[in-house]
KOLTITI-712959 format. One record per residue (C-alpha): residue number from 0; x, y, z. Coordinates in pm, whole numbers. Last residue first. Layout:
// KOLTITI-712959
    k      c1      c2      c3
  NUM       X       Y       Z
...
***
This chain:
// KOLTITI-712959
    k      c1      c2      c3
  764  -21282   -1616    7293
  763  -20983   -1385    7317
  762  -20877   -1135    7051
  761  -20538    -972    7093
  760  -20392    -667    6920
  759  -20041    -532    6972
  758  -19859    -216    6859
  757  -19496    -185    6960
  756  -19308     141    6912
  755  -18937      89    6967
  754  -18672     350    7045
  753  -18317     222    7003
  752  -18188    -135    7006
  751  -17848    -220    7154
  750  -17516     -71    7046
  749  -17230    -250    6864
  748  -16900    -146    7021
  747  -16723    -467    6910
  746  -16658    -580    7267
  745  -17026    -494    7340
  744  -17172    -743    7090
  743  -17199   -1025    7345
  742  -17409    -785    7550
  741  -17351    -845    7920
  740  -17215    -494    7983
  739  -17520    -345    7816
  738  -17448    -105    7533
  737  -17634     223    7513
  736  -17774     497    7291
  735  -18100     612    7454
  734  -18392     672    7220
  733  -18580     868    7491
  732  -18874     628    7486
  731  -18656     318    7517
  730  -18969     108    7472
  729  -19296     265    7362
  728  -19597      41    7404
  727  -19939      52    7241
  726  -20195    -206    7343
  725  -20523    -340    7209
  724  -20756    -594    7365
  723  -21065    -752    7214
  722  -21279    -977    7427
  721  -21526   -1260    7375
  720  -21672   -1414    7692
  719  -22028   -1280    7645
  718  -22004   -1065    7334
  717  -21763    -787    7242
  716  -21599    -696    7573
  715  -21342    -427    7515
  714  -20992    -399    7654
  713  -20772     -92    7630
  712  -20395     -87    7673
  711  -20131     173    7749
  710  -19753     171    7759
  709  -19441     357    7860
  708  -19073     255    7882
  707  -18785     476    8000
  706  -18428     348    7982
  705  -18135     470    8189
  704  -17767     416    8114
  703  -17434     325    8270
  702  -17103     326    8087
  701  -16918      -5    8031
  700  -16558     -46    8150
  699  -16351    -256    7910
  698  -16291    -629    7940
  697  -15993    -870    7940
  696  -15878    -767    8291
  695  -16237    -815    8411
  694  -16449    -504    8442
  693  -16529    -345    8779
  692  -16655      -3    8666
  691  -16976    -146    8522
  690  -17170     177    8489
  689  -17504     172    8664
  688  -17823      47    8502
  687  -18151     228    8565
  686  -18472      91    8418
  685  -18770     326    8444
  684  -19109     169    8386
  683  -19448     310    8295
  682  -19796     164    8287
  681  -20142     264    8175
  680  -20460      59    8172
  679  -20809     119    8035
  678  -21067    -152    8110
  677  -21107     -66    8480
  676  -21488     -75    8438
  675  -21537     281    8562
  674  -21254     414    8352
  673  -20886     393    8448
  672  -20631     141    8572
  671  -20282     257    8671
  670  -19945      84    8685
  669  -19611     219    8811
  668  -19260      75    8771
  667  -18914     145    8912
  666  -18630     -90    8815
  665  -18276     -74    8956
  664  -17944    -210    8831
  663  -17588    -281    8940
  662  -17383    -406    8644
  661  -17402    -768    8532
  660  -17090    -989    8549
  659  -16966   -1111    8210
  658  -16597   -1123    8309
  657  -16466   -1190    8656
  656  -16309    -922    8874
  655  -15945    -955    8993
  654  -15885   -1059    9355
  653  -15578   -1252    9233
  652  -15627   -1572    9436
  651  -15999   -1531    9505
  650  -16101   -1469    9146
  649  -16377   -1210    9156
  648  -16753   -1174    9151
  647  -16983    -900    9281
  646  -17352    -888    9197
  645  -17607    -611    9249
  644  -17984    -617    9228
  643  -18292    -402    9197
  642  -18670    -407    9210
  641  -18939    -150    9272
  640  -19308    -189    9192
  639  -19602      48    9223
  638  -19975     -11    9187
  637  -20256     238    9137
  636  -20628     185    9077
  635  -20732      38    9412
  634  -20475     271    9571
  633  -20135     217    9736
  632  -20104    -137    9604
  631  -19732    -167    9676
  630  -19490    -426    9541
  629  -19128    -431    9664
  628  -18804    -590    9551
  627  -18444    -599    9669
  626  -18157    -823    9558
  625  -17804    -845    9697
  624  -17489   -1017    9581
  623  -17186   -1231    9637
  622  -16977   -1450    9408
  621  -16636   -1594    9492
  620  -16391   -1759    9254
  619  -16133   -2039    9250
  618  -15975   -2100    8909
  617  -16014   -2307    8591
  616  -15920   -2201    8236
  615  -16072   -2237    7888
  614  -15902   -2122    7566
  613  -15943   -1862    7294
  612  -15702   -1840    7002
  611  -15774   -1542    6776
  610  -15803   -1644    6410
  609  -15547   -1502    6164
  608  -15501   -1793    5922
  607  -15180   -1911    6089
  606  -15356   -1909    6426
  605  -15348   -1618    6668
  604  -15226   -1577    7025
  603  -15345   -1331    7290
  602  -15485   -1620    7496
  601  -15840   -1478    7481
  600  -16020   -1614    7780
  599  -16310   -1846    7867
  598  -16400   -1943    8221
  597  -16428   -2263    8420
  596  -16475   -2232    8798
  595  -16267   -2493    8977
  594  -16421   -2411    9317
  593  -16711   -2172    9356
  592  -16759   -1990    9685
  591  -17105   -1835    9694
  590  -17246   -1556    9913
  589  -17611   -1453    9899
  588  -17845   -1172    9998
  587  -18217   -1120    9968
  586  -18445    -828   10052
  585  -18822    -852   10029
  584  -19121    -619   10026
  583  -19493    -686    9992
  582  -19763    -428   10039
  581  -20141    -408   10013
  580  -20262    -693   10236
  579  -19945    -666   10443
  578  -19612    -837   10377
  577  -19252    -823   10496
  576  -18987   -1058   10361
  575  -18631   -1132   10473
  574  -18402   -1355   10268
  573  -18071   -1526   10341
  572  -17880   -1752   10100
  571  -17552   -1938   10169
  570  -17364   -2098    9882
  569  -17099   -2367    9839
  568  -17019   -2445    9475
  567  -16836   -2728    9301
  566  -16713   -2717    8940
  565  -16609   -3053    8795
  564  -16248   -3133    8716
  563  -16081   -3023    8392
  562  -15825   -3257    8239
  561  -15983   -3260    7890
  560  -15901   -2893    7832
  559  -16079   -2706    7553
  558  -15953   -2497    7263
  557  -16148   -2244    7053
  556  -16024   -2072    6735
  555  -16209   -1743    6729
  554  -16308   -1481    6467
  553  -16678   -1565    6500
  552  -16955   -1682    6265
  551  -16801   -2027    6242
  550  -16608   -2138    6553
  549  -16263   -2259    6449
  548  -16137   -2583    6605
  547  -16044   -2784    6911
  546  -16335   -2821    7153
  545  -16293   -3126    7378
  544  -16337   -3047    7746
  543  -16491   -2703    7758
  542  -16695   -2769    7442
  541  -16845   -3093    7571
  540  -16952   -2950    7903
  539  -16757   -2957    8227
  538  -16954   -3119    8511
  537  -17147   -2875    8725
  536  -17192   -2891    9098
  535  -17409   -2768    9380
  534  -17382   -2710    9752
  533  -17661   -2546    9942
  532  -17715   -2352   10263
  531  -18055   -2190   10308
  530  -18209   -1920   10523
  529  -18559   -1777   10483
  528  -18710   -1513   10710
  527  -19077   -1410   10724
  526  -19267   -1120   10872
  525  -19632   -1026   10833
  524  -19859   -1265   11018
  523  -19662   -1333   11332
  522  -19301   -1422   11270
  521  -19266   -1689   11001
  520  -18945   -1893   10987
  519  -18827   -2072   10673
  518  -18542   -2319   10708
  517  -18258   -2462   10503
  516  -18038   -2757   10416
  515  -17912   -2835   10068
  514  -17729   -3112    9886
  513  -17482   -3223    9623
  512  -17284   -3546    9600
  511  -17038   -3677    9345
  510  -16966   -3816    9002
  509  -16781   -3731    8681
  508  -16641   -3980    8430
  507  -16434   -3897    8121
  506  -16391   -4092    7796
  505  -16168   -4046    7491
  504  -16185   -4209    7150
  503  -15952   -4169    6852
  502  -15847   -4536    6879
  501  -15480   -4428    6899
  500  -15546   -4158    7162
  499  -15424   -3809    7054
  498  -15339   -3666    7400
  497  -15637   -3430    7359
  496  -15857   -3529    7062
  495  -15731   -3443    6716
  494  -15916   -3305    6415
  493  -15697   -3349    6105
  492  -15994   -3246    5887
  491  -15959   -3568    5683
  490  -15938   -3771    6004
  489  -16251   -3608    6144
  488  -16429   -3660    5811
  487  -16337   -4029    5813
  486  -16512   -4091    6148
  485  -16291   -4176    6446
  484  -16320   -3852    6644
  483  -16540   -3983    6927
  482  -16589   -3827    7271
  481  -16726   -4019    7569
  480  -16896   -3848    7863
  479  -17003   -4053    8163
  478  -17204   -3882    8435
  477  -17294   -3999    8785
  476  -17502   -3802    9029
  475  -17590   -3835    9397
  474  -17840   -3607    9571
  473  -17929   -3490    9922
  472  -18210   -3262   10033
  471  -18321   -3073   10343
  470  -18621   -2861   10434
  469  -18751   -2706   10756
  468  -19068   -2493   10772
  467  -19098   -2325   11110
  466  -19389   -2121   11251
  465  -19543   -2424   11418
  464  -19384   -2740   11282
  463  -19358   -2805   10913
  462  -19104   -3070   10817
  461  -18947   -3113   10478
  460  -18763   -3398   10309
  459  -18591   -3430    9972
  458  -18414   -3741    9845
  457  -18222   -3754    9519
  456  -18091   -3996    9258
  455  -17916   -3884    8938
  454  -17812   -4064    8622
  453  -17619   -3929    8324
  452  -17503   -4075    7992
  451  -17329   -3847    7742
  450  -17233   -3962    7394
  449  -17004   -3749    7179
  448  -16905   -3651    6828
  447  -16612   -3413    6841
  446  -16627   -3034    6889
  445  -16548   -2743    6656
  444  -16542   -2919    6318
  443  -16540   -2700    6009
  442  -16649   -2766    5650
  441  -16963   -2960    5739
  440  -17063   -3236    5494
  439  -17009   -3513    5751
  438  -17263   -3366    5995
  437  -17127   -3367    6348
  436  -17312   -3582    6599
  435  -17411   -3525    6963
  434  -17592   -3798    7158
  433  -17744   -3709    7495
  432  -17885   -3979    7722
  431  -18034   -3840    8040
  430  -18166   -3983    8365
  429  -18355   -3858    8666
  428  -18465   -4033    8984
  427  -18667   -3893    9271
  426  -18775   -3956    9627
  425  -18982   -3703    9821
  424  -19069   -3716   10190
  423  -19314   -3490   10375
  422  -19351   -3454   10753
  421  -19637   -3260   10915
  420  -19859   -3569   10932
  419  -19705   -3824   10699
  418  -19702   -3723   10335
  417  -19516   -3925   10072
  416  -19406   -3776    9739
  415  -19279   -3994    9454
  414  -19070   -3854    9168
  413  -18976   -3955    8816
  412  -18775   -3758    8559
  411  -18672   -3922    8233
  410  -18481   -3771    7939
  409  -18380   -3872    7588
  408  -18167   -3610    7412
  407  -18071   -3617    7046
  406  -17825   -3363    6906
  405  -17728   -3278    6550
  404  -17443   -3040    6474
  403  -17349   -2880    6143
  402  -17083   -2612    6104
  401  -16969   -2451    5778
  400  -17235   -2596    5551
  399  -17207   -2479    5191
  398  -17484   -2404    4940
  397  -17555   -2057    5082
  396  -17185   -1972    5081
  395  -16908   -1893    5335
  394  -17100   -1858    5662
  393  -17367   -2117    5721
  392  -17419   -2243    6075
  391  -17628   -2554    6119
  390  -17819   -2678    6420
  389  -18055   -2972    6452
  388  -18197   -3037    6800
  387  -18400   -3352    6863
  386  -18568   -3384    7203
  385  -18718   -3700    7351
  384  -18927   -3682    7666
  383  -19058   -3875    7963
  382  -19190   -3711    8283
  381  -19352   -3882    8578
  380  -19493   -3731    8899
  379  -19643   -3918    9191
  378  -19841   -3813    9496
  377  -19898   -4037    9801
  376  -20089   -3981   10127
  375  -20432   -3842   10041
  374  -20382   -3900    9672
  373  -20259   -3702    9375
  372  -20138   -3849    9047
  371  -19918   -3680    8790
  370  -19827   -3749    8430
  369  -19614   -3565    8175
  368  -19526   -3697    7829
  367  -19292   -3510    7596
  366  -19205   -3498    7226
  365  -18972   -3216    7126
  364  -18855   -3141    6774
  363  -18620   -2846    6739
  362  -18481   -2687    6423
  361  -18201   -2432    6409
  360  -18071   -2247    6105
  359  -17785   -2006    6171
  358  -17666   -1717    5959
  357  -17361   -1565    5788
  356  -17458   -1467    5523
  355  -17795   -1310    5455
  354  -18144   -1455    5454
  353  -18416   -1226    5325
  352  -18617   -1003    5561
  351  -18529    -664    5411
  350  -18775    -397    5525
  349  -18507    -127    5500
  348  -18222    -190    5252
  347  -17895    -366    5330
  346  -17692    -360    5652
  345  -17387    -589    5645
  344  -17158    -313    5769
  343  -16794    -337    5663
  342  -16750     -11    5469
  341  -16656     177    5788
  340  -16628     -42    6095
  339  -16935     -77    6316
  338  -17031    -421    6181
  337  -16677    -560    6206
  336  -16762    -836    6457
  335  -17036    -938    6212
  334  -17391    -995    6334
  333  -17514   -1350    6283
  332  -17861   -1376    6128
  331  -18095   -1625    6287
  330  -18335   -1863    6113
  329  -18533   -2052    6376
  328  -18778   -2343    6357
  327  -18969   -2489    6652
  326  -19177   -2805    6650
  325  -19350   -2907    6971
  324  -19535   -3227    7056
  323  -19715   -3268    7388
  322  -19875   -3563    7567
  321  -20042   -3466    7893
  320  -20152   -3658    8198
  319  -20379   -3594    8490
  318  -20501   -3784    8793
  317  -20649   -3710    9137
  316  -20955   -3528    9008
  315  -20961   -3518    8632
  314  -20750   -3393    8344
  313  -20671   -3629    8055
  312  -20440   -3561    7764
  311  -20363   -3395    7433
  310  -20128   -3113    7333
  309  -19995   -2986    6998
  308  -19738   -2706    6952
  307  -19626   -2538    6630
  306  -19362   -2265    6625
  305  -19199   -2049    6357
  304  -18922   -1796    6408
  303  -18754   -1540    6184
  302  -18438   -1334    6221
  301  -18268   -1014    6111
  300  -17956    -892    6295
  299  -17772    -903    5963
  298  -17672    -538    5970
  297  -17731    -306    6264
  296  -17925     -12    6118
  295  -17839     329    6267
  294  -18162     520    6336
  293  -18038     763    6603
  292  -18052     499    6874
  291  -18001     149    6734
  290  -18204      -4    6453
  289  -18286    -371    6421
  288  -18236    -569    6101
  287  -18561    -715    5970
  286  -18791    -928    6181
  285  -19012   -1227    6113
  284  -19269   -1396    6333
  283  -19480   -1708    6326
  282  -19697   -1869    6588
  281  -19889   -2180    6674
  280  -20055   -2323    6980
  279  -20277   -2631    6997
  278  -20505   -2791    7251
  277  -20698   -3112    7312
  276  -20861   -3226    7635
  275  -21010   -3548    7765
  274  -21213   -3545    8085
  273  -21496   -3746    7920
  272  -21708   -3431    7915
  271  -21458   -3265    7683
  270  -21193   -3002    7750
  269  -21099   -2745    7489
  268  -20805   -2565    7339
  267  -20714   -2307    7077
  266  -20411   -2080    7051
  265  -20303   -1837    6779
  264  -19993   -1626    6722
  263  -19886   -1358    6474
  262  -19565   -1154    6487
  261  -19445    -879    6256
  260  -19108    -706    6277
  259  -18995    -375    6137
  258  -18708    -434    6379
  257  -18743    -105    6572
  256  -19103     -78    6446
  255  -19237    -374    6638
  254  -19574    -496    6504
  253  -19814    -730    6677
  252  -20075    -997    6621
  251  -20285   -1203    6856
  250  -20547   -1476    6839
  249  -20694   -1640    7148
  248  -20846   -1957    7275
  247  -21150   -2127    7411
  246  -21344   -2448    7352
  245  -21647   -2474    7587
  244  -21710   -2494    7962
  243  -21376   -2326    8037
  242  -21146   -2435    8321
  241  -20925   -2669    8115
  240  -20902   -2403    7839
  239  -20702   -2183    8077
  238  -20410   -2426    8058
  237  -20117   -2205    7952
  236  -19793   -2401    7977
  235  -19550   -2337    8263
  234  -19186   -2264    8177
  233  -18922   -2343    8440
  232  -18594   -2150    8460
  231  -18348   -2306    8704
  230  -18048   -2170    8891
  229  -17676   -2103    8884
  228  -17546   -2455    8945
  227  -17839   -2616    8766
  226  -17621   -2751    8485
  225  -17525   -3074    8656
  224  -17799   -3225    8867
  223  -18164   -3126    8848
  222  -18298   -3099    9203
  221  -17983   -3114    9417
  220  -17812   -2912    9146
  219  -18033   -2618    9246
  218  -17759   -2364    9316
  217  -17897   -2008    9320
  216  -18208   -1842    9191
  215  -18508   -2064    9118
  214  -18738   -1914    8855
  213  -19094   -1998    8755
  212  -19215   -1878    8414
  211  -19579   -1815    8334
  210  -19858   -1880    8085
  209  -19656   -2021    7794
  208  -19844   -2113    7473
  207  -19592   -1936    7249
  206  -19331   -1778    7480
  205  -19019   -1876    7288
  204  -18764   -2155    7315
  203  -18399   -2194    7208
  202  -18240   -1991    7487
  201  -17998   -1848    7234
  200  -17682   -2001    7085
  199  -17424   -1740    6987
  198  -17225   -1773    7310
  197  -17228   -2153    7279
  196  -17255   -2357    7599
  195  -17632   -2378    7555
  194  -17576   -2650    7296
  193  -17941   -2759    7307
  192  -17973   -2973    7621
  191  -18311   -2867    7757
  190  -18436   -3047    8067
  189  -18784   -3147    7947
  188  -19086   -3068    8164
  187  -19262   -2902    7869
  186  -18963   -2665    7876
  185  -18726   -2681    8172
  184  -18422   -2456    8141
  183  -18115   -2536    8350
  182  -17856   -2261    8400
  181  -17482   -2329    8443
  180  -17439   -2427    8075
  179  -17461   -2060    7965
  178  -17518   -1839    8268
  177  -17395   -1728    8609
  176  -17382   -1362    8720
  175  -17676   -1381    8959
  174  -17886   -1558    8696
  173  -17789   -1499    8330
  172  -18033   -1608    8060
  171  -17923   -1618    7694
  170  -18061   -1389    7420
  169  -18034   -1451    7045
  168  -18311   -1302    6830
  167  -18302    -949    6971
  166  -17931    -894    6894
  165  -17639   -1100    7021
  164  -17759   -1111    7379
  163  -17649   -1195    7731
  162  -17957   -1147    7948
  161  -18004   -1058    8312
  160  -18184   -1197    8615
  159  -18111   -1102    8978
  158  -18416    -881    9014
  157  -18681    -990    8759
  156  -18690    -767    8449
  155  -18487   -1039    8277
  154  -18804   -1246    8275
  153  -18982   -1033    8018
  152  -18754    -993    7715
  151  -18607   -1335    7791
  150  -18935   -1505    7707
  149  -18931   -1368    7352
  148  -18670   -1102    7273
  147  -18890    -949    7001
  146  -19162    -909    7270
  145  -19501   -1027    7145
  144  -19646   -1077    7491
  143  -19571    -910    7824
  142  -19788    -599    7770
  141  -20073    -820    7648
  140  -20081    -994    7984
  139  -20027   -1371    7967
  138  -19659   -1385    8058
  137  -19678   -1421    8437
  136  -19354   -1423    8635
  135  -19287   -1652    8931
  134  -19022   -1629    9200
  133  -18832   -1867    9423
  132  -18524   -1820    9643
  131  -18499   -2162    9810
  130  -18611   -2183   10172
  129  -18924   -2367   10057
  128  -19243   -2202   10176
  127  -19347   -2128    9818
  126  -19347   -2500    9744
  125  -19090   -2730    9587
  124  -19165   -3060    9411
  123  -18957   -2949    9114
  122  -19180   -3022    8813
  121  -19512   -3032    8998
  120  -19439   -2687    9136
  119  -19622   -2625    9460
  118  -19804   -2296    9502
  117  -19839   -2331    9877
  116  -20090   -2066    9982
  115  -19984   -1940   10322
  114  -19695   -1745   10176
  113  -19710   -1503   10466
  112  -19995   -1585   10701
  111  -20315   -1417   10603
  110  -20460   -1078   10689
  109  -20765   -1074   10461
  108  -20962    -795   10624
  107  -21332    -877   10661
  106  -21583    -707   10435
  105  -21915    -572   10569
  104  -22192    -491   10321
  103  -22471    -258   10435
  102  -22765    -244   10195
  101  -22979      65   10255
  100  -23192      95    9941
   99  -23398    -223    9964
   98  -23473    -545    9774
   97  -23614    -824    9989
   96  -23913    -940    9780
   95  -23720    -942    9453
   94  -23452   -1164    9609
   93  -23104   -1039    9698
   92  -22818   -1289    9713
   91  -22491   -1159    9849
   90  -22140   -1301    9800
   89  -21861   -1152   10007
   88  -21494   -1138    9912
   87  -21227   -1158   10184
   86  -21028    -836   10195
   85  -20676    -730   10085
   84  -20781    -584    9749
   83  -21160    -534    9743
   82  -21451    -763    9667
   81  -21831    -767    9647
   80  -22002   -1049    9455
   79  -22370    -975    9398
   78  -22633   -1234    9309
   77  -22975   -1093    9215
   76  -23299   -1290    9252
   75  -23559   -1217    8986
   74  -23560    -940    8730
   73  -23248    -754    8627
   72  -23180    -419    8793
   71  -23131     -69    8653
   70  -22956      58    8856
   69  -22713     -50    9125
   68  -22594     234    9344
   67  -22277     236    9550
   66  -22133     407    9856
   65  -21788     317    9995
   64  -21697     680   10069
   63  -21456     713    9772
   62  -21720     564    9541
   61  -21814     198    9497
   60  -21696      20    9185
   59  -21873    -138    8887
   58  -21944    -479    8734
   57  -22151    -652    8471
   56  -22239   -1014    8395
   55  -22614    -935    8403
   54  -22705   -1222    8636
   53  -22374   -1226    8826
   52  -22361    -859    8920
   51  -22004    -779    9032
   50  -21937    -506    9287
   49  -21578    -383    9335
   48  -21478    -181    9639
   47  -21352     168    9563
   46  -21366     306    9918
   45  -21432      98   10229
   44  -21633     300   10483
   43  -21531     224   10846
   42  -21731       1   11081
   41  -21452    -262   11081
   40  -21484    -281   10701
   39  -21760    -110   10504
   38  -21936    -123   10168
   37  -22243     100   10137
   36  -22581      56    9975
   35  -22819     155    9700
   34  -23057     -60    9494
   33  -23240      48    9180
   32  -23548     -61    8977
   31  -23645    -259    8664
   30  -23477    -155    8339
   29  -23336    -441    8132
   28  -22965    -502    8111
   27  -22663    -343    7953
   26  -22348    -533    7858
   25  -22013    -354    7855
   24  -21802    -606    8051
   23  -21426    -604    8023
   22  -21335    -530    8383
   21  -21597    -774    8506
   20  -21432   -1063    8327
   19  -21107    -978    8503
   18  -21282    -960    8840
   17  -21444   -1298    8797
   16  -21116   -1459    8693
   15  -20938   -1310    8992
   14  -21215   -1419    9229
   13  -21212   -1771    9085
   12  -20835   -1786    9132
   11  -20878   -1665    9487
   10  -21085   -1970    9578
    9  -21314   -1846    9848
    8  -21191   -1923   10200
    7  -21377   -1645   10373
    6  -21686   -1709   10165
    5  -21950   -1515   10348
    4  -22310   -1575   10250
    3  -22542   -1286   10332
    2  -22915   -1327   10280
    1  -23090   -1003   10225
    0  -23337    -891   10493
***
């Protein structure tokens, strides 16, 4: 009789890796004999189970009645791994002496507790059982790579996430209606401070070397202080090379016809016997002006990006560290407000990638060190980083600098985790030093020089008792922001700080508490409820307090208000989740009262040289919303997804809607795998966006639209662990003419991109 070895607690990552390798395999093996059998569960046939043959590195599926035949066979003992979605995998070893044609394989249903696997984030200290609204999005599939919008092109498909864009090269994240300096982005563990207050300043990072993105929706100031009022976006580096027994990597290239854009990336990494590892990622892309529906070219939307990343460190049991250096260069065209007016378009000839006025040049240098230790009782996490951001906006002439800003950010994040039975304590400290400097040769000055010092202390505790997971946190922050306008070029430009202090210096302090308290309750094995109350804050940014000048690339003169107080939110979240082995559905709702909310408005006035005067205001507002999502594996080869969200926001005193609030939206997606080895994949998505008929008093109503996207990919195993994958995607298949309500180009009636054919090739080794 064959020897059965059941691995009920098999590492699911190993199973996933094994299955993926099996899907690509095309290797034949020597003729010997055949084996037949049946896969069953609870005495019922289990259709379309997957059988992996370890010795020949090949795989196949059982038929609709659970029957399978393995022929021909390799010599010697055969190791079979049998798996199916929602069942514990079984490993079988069959020796030459015990081969037979009536193998009966019994799989046990994998009915686990909801969220039983705690995917703890080393950067936040939170787990999947936390009452926060958490989600994770993988970026490693070929269909999610090489998007002209970078990371934002993928993560804004998540319910509750949107993007404010100025063309494909400049896209800012919006979470539940909050964006700009209310969202914290963690990249290499660093809390990015790269002038995210600016409407024409994009996220500033791309997806080169990124495996996944974790998202916290809702106030997370208790974890990362000011700026996390709306949520957190956390990038996770790809580390597949740490699990390989030899250097591994990938090379990819793609073409997007809507921008006539080319993108090439490469990654290589390896771990050595001494536990050391080295890795590098690099990429370059360039795009011409994009085309809207009907083939209209949107002038000066061209852009190019270049990225180089280097990593080195140690990975071993109980200890790991990583030193990373990233260089990122961007050249971004700025679309004119008058682009749609006759004789004012900046469009040139097709396939034109040359720089054109006006444009931005942005360079980032980021050096970071991350270290973690894991023990039976104590875990530690340490992050140190220094980020240099150089930004210049060139509008009047190629040899003139209209706006030049340099920023240096030193950041520390340290945390200690103590476990005591079912009780866990975490203590953390974070600190930032951000220095912003105007370049003396710049023609215009929008904001003064400034130095920001910030320190935060927090304590987080959770208790797991029976079906309950309780979590609470408390944090104190102090921020000092000092503005300087004492340099000769400020005096020559007649730049004045509010109240015109004699020493041309002005300082503001902000401090206070934030916290959260919540619980997760599991009912049986399939139902779960999360409830969380949190209060968060955001100190006004440099532009909101001190801006007093023309913004190059726009028609605005922007004015801040130094007397602003900090924003303070009070939010309640509630989520219900239902899960079976083949289905997961969740519905989430939230209500937030936000005091002293700062927003930007056109005053209706103009300067002597014709610029519109925009200013900042504070008021009391209320946000509320709903998100739904469902994943259904209704067949081993078919998967469906549904996700949607709605947000409402208005000033409480006037009951008038706020600006830049996303319209109601719904996503429906299907995926299918074909061929015996599952190497051919098809997918389709329908994005429905309702009309935004609740515009702010300064906005216009935006019509709704529907976008259809289709794609297919084929993977081929070339030799051992070498694979070639090709994909063809068609985005906006019906060439829909539309403008998203969050588009920063919408007020000027500039449409978004039309139909796009994207061809991608990826070679993995």
